[in-house]
C-alpha positions as CSV (number, residue, x, y, z in Angstrom):
1,M,76.4,116.1,100.7
2,A,78.7,113.2,100.1
3,R,77.0,112.6,96.9
4,K,77.5,116.0,95.7
5,T,81.1,116.1,96.5
6,N,81.8,112.8,94.7
7,I,79.8,114.2,91.6
8,L,82.0,117.2,91.9
9,K,85.2,115.3,92.0
10,T,84.3,113.1,89.1
11,L,83.4,116.2,87.0
12,Q,86.8,117.9,87.9
13,E,88.6,114.5,86.9
14,A,86.8,114.6,83.8
15,R,88.0,118.2,83.0
16,N,91.6,117.2,84.2
17,Q,91.6,119.7,87.0
18,E,92.2,117.2,89.6
19,S,94.8,114.5,89.4
20,V,93.5,110.8,89.9
21,G,96.6,109.7,91.7
22,D,95.3,111.2,95.0
23,R,92.9,108.3,95.4
24,Q,93.8,105.2,97.7
25,P,92.6,101.7,96.7
26,M,89.7,100.5,98.7
27,P,90.5,98.2,101.8
28,P,89.4,94.6,101.4
29,T,86.2,93.5,102.6
30,A,85.9,91.6,105.8
31,A,84.2,88.8,104.0
32,L,87.0,88.4,101.5
33,Y,89.5,88.7,104.0
34,L,87.9,85.9,106.2
35,A,87.5,83.7,103.0
36,Q,91.1,83.9,102.4
37,L,91.8,82.7,105.9
38,R,89.4,79.8,105.7
39,P,91.2,76.5,104.4
40,R,90.7,75.3,101.1
41,V,89.4,71.8,101.8
42,L,86.5,71.5,104.0
43,K,86.5,68.6,106.4
44,V,83.1,66.6,106.0
45,P,82.3,64.4,109.0
46,S,81.4,60.9,108.2
47,P,77.8,60.0,108.7
48,R,77.1,58.3,112.0
49,P,76.2,54.5,111.6
50,R,72.5,53.9,112.2
51,Q,71.3,52.6,115.5
52,Q,68.7,49.8,115.7
53,I,66.2,50.1,118.3
54,A,64.1,47.0,119.4
55,I,60.4,47.3,120.1
56,Q,58.2,45.0,122.0
57,I,54.6,45.3,120.8
58,E,52.2,44.5,123.5
59,E,48.8,43.1,122.8
60,P,46.1,45.6,122.4
61,P,43.7,45.8,125.8
62,Q,40.4,43.8,125.5
63,P,37.6,46.0,125.3
64,P,35.4,46.3,128.4
65,R,32.7,43.6,128.8
66,V,29.3,44.7,128.7
67,V,27.5,44.4,132.3
68,K,23.9,44.1,132.7
69,I,22.6,46.2,135.6
70,I,19.3,44.9,137.5
71,H,17.8,47.1,139.9
72,A,16.6,45.5,143.2
73,D,13.2,47.0,143.1
74,S,12.2,45.6,139.8
75,I,12.5,42.1,141.2
């Protein structure tokens, strides 16, 4: 319905039957308004210095030793 009304208004304006001065300007969008409030210079935080971490490397565990099992009944 709104589309039909807009088309009819446009046709009437083209035929000079309705004045163009009745229209009001569009209000500014919220994004544009917020962008104007934002400061021009952005503050970029300086990077943090790297921290060094000391790691002690332990010796790898020794593999298990092979154990020979002797059964008592085989003696």
